[in-house]
N, C-alpha and C positions, 0 to 999 in steps of 0.2 A: 605800095603797101610794104615795101622792103623794110625790114626791121631797122637797117642802118639809116634809111631815110627818115622813118618815123621818129626814131630816137633823136635825130638831129633836129627835126621840125617840132620837135615837141608839138466730134465732136459729138460725141454721143451725148454728153450731158446737155449740150445746147439743144439738140433735137428733143430730148426728153423734156427739158424746161419749156420749150415752145409749145409742146403738146399739152403740158400741164397748165401753163399760165397764159398762153397766147402771146403773139408777137406784137410789136408796136407798128403803127401805121406811118409810113414815110411820107414826108411832105416835100414838094419841089424845093430844091436848094435855091437860096436867094443870094446872088453874088454881091459882094461889097464893091463900092466904087474903087477903081484901080488907078494907080498913079500913071505918070507919063510913060511912054514906051521905053523899054529897057535899053541901055547903051550896048554898043558892040562888044565891049569887054569891061571888066571891073575897073572902077575908078579909084579915087583915094578915099571914098566914103561909101557907106551902104546903109541899108535899112537896119534899124535897131533889132537885136535878136528877139524872136518870139516863137512860141510853140502853138500847136493846134489843140493841146490838152484843154479840158474845161476849166474855167475859173472855179475857185472854191465858192460854193453857195453860202450866203450869209443870212442869218435870221433877221426879221424885222423887229428887233427888240433893243432895249437900251444897251449901249456899248461903251466900253472904256478902252483906251489905248495906252500901252506902256512901251517905251523904247528900251530895247535890250542892249543894243550896241550901235555906235556911230563911230566908224573907224576908217583909217586909211592904211592900207597894207603895202609896205615897201620891202619887207624882209620876212623873216620867220619868227618875229616877235608876236606872241598872241595879244589880242585885246583882252583886258580883264576889267570887269566892272561888277555892278551889283544889281539885283532885281528886287523890287518890292511888289507885292500883290496890288492889283488895281483898287482904287478907292471909288466906291459908288456902284459897283456891279455885283456885290455879294461875294460869296466864296463857292458858289455852284453856278456853272455856266452851261448854256445850251451848245455853245461852240467857242473854240479858241482858234484864231487864225494867225499864223505866222506869215509875215511879209518881209522879204528881203529886196531892197532896191539897190542896184549897183550901177556904177559908171566907171569908165576907164578910157583913156585915149593915148595915142602914140603907138608904140610897138611893145608887144608882150605875148608870152606864151599863155596857154590855158593853165589855170591853177586850180588845185583842189582845196576845199575848205570845209570846216565844221563849225557848229554852234552848240555849246553845252550850257545848260542851266542846272545848277546844283549837281554837276557831274553827269547829268543825263543828256545824251546826244539827241537833240530835237531836229537837227538838219545836217545833212551831208550834201555838198553841192560842188559844182565846178563853174569856172568862168568862161565866157566867150573871149575870143581874141579880138582886140580892138582895131578900129580904123585910125589913121592919123588924126582925123578930126574928132574922134570920140564917139562912143556908143553908150546907151543906157539900157538896162534890162531889169526885170523883176521876177521874183519867184514867190508863189503863195502855197501854203501847206496847211491842211487841217491838223492841228496838234492837240485836239481836245483830249486825246488819250493820255496826255501828260499833265492833266489837271491837278493831280495830287502834288506834283512838283511845284506847280504855280501857286499853291495856297500858302506858301511861306516864303520868307526872304531867302534868297539864294545868291551864290556867286555865279557870275557869267564869264564864260571864256569863249572867244571866237578867234579863229585863225584861217586866213587864206594865205598860205605861204607864197612869197613872191621874191623876185630879184629885180632890183632897179639899178641900172648902170648907164653908161654912155650909149649902149646899144638898145637895151630893153628899158624903155622909158616909162612904161605904163604903170602908174600908181593906181591900185584898186580901191575905190571909194565905195563903202557900203553902209547902209543903215538897215537895222533889223528891228521890227516892232511886233508886238502881240496885241491883237484886238480881242477883247472878251465880250461875249454876248450873254446877258442875263437870262436865266431860265434853266430848265432841265434838259440835259442832252437826250437826243433821240435814241441813242444806244448807251448802255451802261458803261461808263468809263472805268478803268481799273481803279481799285481802291488804293493801291500802292504802286509806285514806280521805283524800282530798285536798281542799283548799280552793283557791280561786283567789288568786293574788298580784296586788297592784296594781303596775302598771308604767307607764312613760311612754305606752305605746300602749293602755292599758286593762288589764282583768283578764286574767291569763295562767295557763296550766297547764303545768307541766313534769312529764311522766309518766315512770314507770320505763321503761327501754328494753326490758324484756321483757314489757310489757303484752300480754295475749292476750284480755282482755275489758275494756271500758270502758263504764260507765254513769254518766250525769249525772242528778242529781235536783235539781229546782227546787221550792222551797216558795213557789209563786206565790200571792199573795193581793192582792186589791183591797180596800183598807181605808183607815182613817185619816180618815174623813169625806170630804165631797165626793161627786161623782157616781160616781167610780170604785168606791166601796164598793157601788154598785148599778148596775154597768155594764150588766147585762142589761136595764135600763129605759131606757138612753140612746136618744135619737132623733136624726135628722139635724139639722144646725144650722138648717135652714129651717123646722122644725116648732115650734109654740108649746107648749113643755113645759119644765118646770123643770130637767130633766137633759138637756142637749144635748151631743153629742160628735161633731163632724165628720160621719162617714158613718153613725153609728148604733151599735147594740149589739154588733157582732161583735168578739170578742176572741180572739186566738190567741197562745200563748206559744211563741216561736221561740228556738232555740239556733243560733248560728253558730260555726264553727271557722275561724279565719283568714279571716273574711269570707264563707265558703261556708255555705249553709243546711245544718244537720246534724240538725235536729229541729223538728217542729211538734206542737202539742198543744192540746186544748181545756181551758181552765181550768175547774175545778169551780165551779158557781155557788153558792158558800157563802152561806147566809143567817145572819147573826150574830143574837144573842139580843135585839136591839132592832129587828130588821128587819121590813119590811112594815108599819111604823107601829104595830105592835101587840105590845108585850112580853108580853101575856097568852097569846100563842101559844107562848111559849118558856120560861115560868117553870120547868116541870118537865122537859119533853122538848125538847132542842135540835134544830135541823135537822141533817141528815146532815153529818158531818165537822166540825161547828162546834167541838168540843172537841179534835179530833185531825185537824189539817189534813194530808192526805196529800201527799207530794211527787209532782210529775209526773216520770216516769222516761223517759229517752231513751237508747237503746242506740247508743253512738258507736263500737262495735267496728270497723265498716268504716273508720273514720278512724284506727285504731290504728297502721297502717303509717306514717302521717304523724306522729302524736304520739310515736312511739318513737324519734325522731331525737335525743333528749337536749336539745332546745332548747325554750324557752318558746313556747307557742302561744296566740294570742288567743282567748278564749272570751267570747262576748257573748250576753246574754239580753235579749230585747225583747218587748213586748206590742203586737201589732198592734191598731190601732183607737183607742189612747189619743191624744187631741189633743196636738199638739206643745207641750212645756213644761208639761203638766199632770201633777201628781204623783198618788199614790194606789196605786201598785203596789209590792210588795216581792217580789224574786226572788232570794233567797240560793241559792247553788249548792254542792252537794257532788259530788265525783267519786269513784266507787267503781271500784277497779282490781283485777283478778285477774291474777296474774303466772305466767309459765311457769317452773316450777322447774328445767326441764332446759336452759334457754338463758339467757345473760346479755343477749343482744340478739336481739329478734325483729323481722325485717324484713317488709315487705309494702307494699301500696299500695291506694289507693282505685281501684276499677275502673270503676264506673258511678255516675252521679249525675243524677237526673231530677227537677227541681222543677217542678211544674205551676203554671200561673197561678192566683193567688188570685181567686176569684169572690166578690164581696161586693156585694149590692144591698139597699138599704133604701128603700122607696117610701112616701112620706107621702101620705095621702088626707085632705083636709080635710072638714069637715062638722060636724053636731051632735055626732056621735060621731067623734072624730078617730082616725086609725089609721095605724100603721106596720107594713108587712110586710117582713120581712127574710129573705133566703136567702143563705147563704154556704157555700163549700166550698173545700178545698185538698188537694193530694196531693203526697207526697214519697216517692221510692224511691232507694236507693243501696246499693252493695255494695262489698266489699273483701276482700282475702285477707291472711293472715299465714302465714309459714313458721315454724311452731312446732316444738318438739322431737318432736311426734307427727304431723308432716306438715303439708302445706298445708291451711289451714282457711279456707273462704270464708263470710262472713256477709252476708246480705242483709236489709235493713230496708225495709219499706213502711209508710206511715202515711197515713190519709185522715181528715180531719175535716170536719164539716158542722154547720150551724146553721140552723134555721127558727124563726121566731117571729111572732106577731101581737100587737101592743100597741095597746090601745084605751083612750081616755080622754075624759072630758067637759070642757066649759068649766069652768075653775077646778080641774080634776082631782079633783072630788068623787066621781067614779067612775073607777077606774083598774084595768085588767085586763091580764094577760099570760098568753099560752099559748106556751111555748117548749120546744124540744127540741134537744139537742146530741148528736152521736155522734163517737166517736173510735175508729177501727179500726186495729189494729197487727198486723203479722206479722213475726216475726224467725225467719229460717231459717239454720241452721248446717250446712254440708256439708264433711266432712273430719274427720280425727282420730277416726273412729268412724262409726257409723250416722248418716245424716242426721236432723236433729231440727228441729222447728218448733214455735213457740208463737204461736197466734192469739188475740187479745183484742179483744172487741167491747164498748165502753163506751157507755152511754146515760144522759144526765142529762135530767130533765124538771122543769118548773116551770109550774104552772097555778093562777092565783089572781085574786082581785078584792078591792079595798078600796073601801068606800063610806062617804062622810061625809054623813049626813042633815042636814036642816034643824034638827033638834033637837040637833045636835052629837054624835050617836051614831055612832061609827066602828065598822064591822064588817069583818072580814077572813075570807075563806075561801081556803085554800091547800093544795095538794098538791105534794110534792117527791119526786123519785125518783132513786136512785143505783143503777144496774144494771151488771153486767159479766159476760160469759161468756168463759171461757178454756179452751182446749184445747191440750194438748201432745202431739205425736206423735213417735215414734222409728221410723225405717225404715218410715214410713207407717202405723204402728199407734198408736192412742191409748194413752198411758201415764198421763195425768193430766187431770182436767177439774174445773171449778168453775163455780158460778153464784151471783152475789150479787144480791139484790133487797132494797134498803133503802127503804121507803116511809113517808113522813110525811104526816099529814093534820091540819089544824087549822081551827077555826071559833071565832072569838072576837069580842067586842064590848065597848065601854066608852064612857063619855061623856068627851069631851076637854075640856081647859082648865078643869078643876075640881079641887079637892083630892082626894087619893087616896081618902079615905073616902066621896066622893060620885060615884065613877066607876061604881059598880054594874056591875062587870065580870063577864062570864061567858065561859067558854071550854071547849071540848072538844078535846083533842088526842090523837093516837095515832101509834105507830110500830110497824111490823112489819119485823123484820130477819131475812131468810132467807139462809143461806149453806150450800150443799151441793155435794157432788161426791165425787171419789175419796178425799178425806181425811176425810169424815164429813158431819155435818149439824148445823146450828143454826137454830132457828126460835123467835123470841120476839116476843110482842105486848104492848105497853103501851098503856093508855088512862087519861087523866086527865080529870076534870070539876071545874072551878073550883079547880084546883090540888091535888085529892085523887086519889091513885092508885086507880082503880076496877077495873083489870084488869092482871094480870101473868101471861100464859099462855105456857107453853113447849110446843113440839111436837117433831116428828121421831119 
């Protein structure tokens, strides 16, 4: 996990919900047929990449498919095309599903990519590293929330930045499609999907004057090489380590409206498929979210009374902790707006706003085993009201984020270890216009691993990653919906560095168990690979 190596390699809510709504009944897992016995070490080819996450469910209704992009990426030239709405499925859809199919062979780094329709970012993704014989993979995503964008002709832009030369030969071949299903969506899609406009004072938003709910989403990613790709490893500038960044590893993605703090969030610590110095961890099973980068959501509804005045308002996104002048973060913004059909202008105002002081401490302890202990926390609460056609509605948002980590390393970074935990707790309460309703979400991200480089140039990595979230929605004090996500990755791999590929004698065991259950049902799938061969595919619930 040494930065030098990496850079070169490119539940309280759950208990309450269970009491209110009851838990699901587990069924015995049914193992899938397994392939032949795994080899003693990695060969020249391996199983195509796959994840244990559930597939997007699809309605049994009439459907229409539209191709958004069909491109081969060799460099940093974007694909540009055009989109026309589907013919034969109307202009209201019960679901819209994005599918990306990719293939690549030869030798190539992991690459980051995006897909824009009408300037709206509908996908942020990364690629797996290929085998010499070639791999194929796919990503599916429910993009019904962007239906407003899909109702009219739009420009399309897609880029997976790549470098192809005599050494790195992998050309990334992708096709992206949208499938539209006729019918009404099960949840109300936003009436408008907006992007920010560039102006003399920075990026601005002009919202409809009858906005009654406003949500910003930010596809925040630390990437593009350099230490911000591995921000969770950064140490204070006073510590002798190859990734140093001012005060240390704490990062927080903030949103401001007209200079006032309107949102705080913990960025997900994504590990790309060349991460932790060891591509043999990721050839088949990527880390959580690596292929489908989820946007951070911020409920800005308490600010709607300000935004509804018909004027442009400055919206700024920043990442706390990044050294001044250092690049490495991308933070594209979409703004989702639900409008009041009964009023042309909805007035209101921001009532309360309490931003706590950011606590961020990284302490370096020298010694044979060097160490940085980091603790950080921040809290924000605000509320506002809107005078809608169905009465005065007050929305209150509270969010609290925290980070603790211990980073240990040896002289020369031949042993490098991190044990880190992030939490992001959010409550949105709406009072008025019907029974009071509240949604509480508790997110926890974990990373625990160690990389060791021996005297024999044998590099080994052990790593666990966790992506967990509990959510509970109540109405009039009674639980109406709940969910629990637990996506856990484990990997243990080793290879000999600085030798040709056929002399690396690489071995690796990786697994992922993805569990998602709650009032909407249950998904439980476990994958295990050994030396690139799928040895377990077990489904439960």
